[in-house]
C-alpha positions, 0 to 999 in steps of 0.5 A: 803061240799057236796062232802065230805058227798058224800064220807062218804056216800060211805064208810059207805055203802061199809063198811056195804056191805063188813061186811055182807058177813063175818057176815052171814059166821060167823052166819053159823053153819055146816049143810047140807054140810058135815064136813070132818071127819078128822076134827073130827077125829084128835087127833094130831095137828100142829099149824101153825103161818100164821102171820099177817100184820103191822096193828097188831102192835097196839096189844102186841106181834104184828102179832105173838099175834094170834099164841101164843094166839091160841096155849095157847087156845088149850093147856088149852083146852086139846082136842088135842095133839099139836106136833112139826112137820107137819109130826106128826099131823092128821091136821095143824091148821093155824092161822093168822090175816088179815086186808083187806081194805075196802072202796070207793076211798081215803076212806078206813079202816081196817076189821081186822080178825083172820083166821083159816085154817084147812089143811090135811097134807098129800094133803095140802088141805084146809079142812075148814076155819073160822074166827072171827073179831078183834075190837081195841077200847081203850087203849092198854090194852083193845085192848089187851083183845079184840084181845084175845076174838076174838081168843077165838072165833075162838077156840069155832067156832072149837068146833062147827065144830067138834061137841063140845057143847058150853056153853051159854056163849060161844055161846053169845061170837060167836053170838056177834062177828058176829055182829056190836057193837052198837056204830058202828051201831048208827055211820052208822045210824046217818052218813047215815041219815045226808048224806041223809038230807045233800043231800035233803037240796042241792036238795032243794036249787038248785031247790028253789033259794033264791030270792035276792032283786033287786037294786034301783037307785036313782031317779027310783022306785024299780022294783016289 
């Protein structure tokens, strides 16, 4: 029992450490360091499909869903003119889906995200990168909606970079995407508490072994 719970404690702690840098990066708003001016000044954009891993087969449209959804969101927003060739664009928006694994040993799990890289078409330099967490819980229809909400957050974060004000609902969506769901927090806390309790109990049993009754033989008194 103890090796299983030891691995569980390791993976929960590793997941919390792995997610922390992502969450902190997502909460940061461009401030001290300057945003490259061509990002705010751009009018024409070429959207590039960076693809995705097989993890995203669980969504309708597979690994290409991020590209299709992001492209549609930009069309509806109308902030940029979308062009059909990089040579015609002020900027390249490369969107991709990634699901790196985090964990310890054999106990690993995916950390799915949609990532936007803003590229200068003239120099191919990456000017900016931002990302949004993807949650995949429930039926396929629900997972698709959660995925689309993550892409919406990615578009909102692009708006933040370019200085566009967000509505209260958009700002809340960005904040919520940067946090663990309540259920995940409860699971993590309960899991760590259970692991600590079992470890403490194991240490107690090792340091306080039970006193076994001494066997008695016929004709001899019990040893006291």
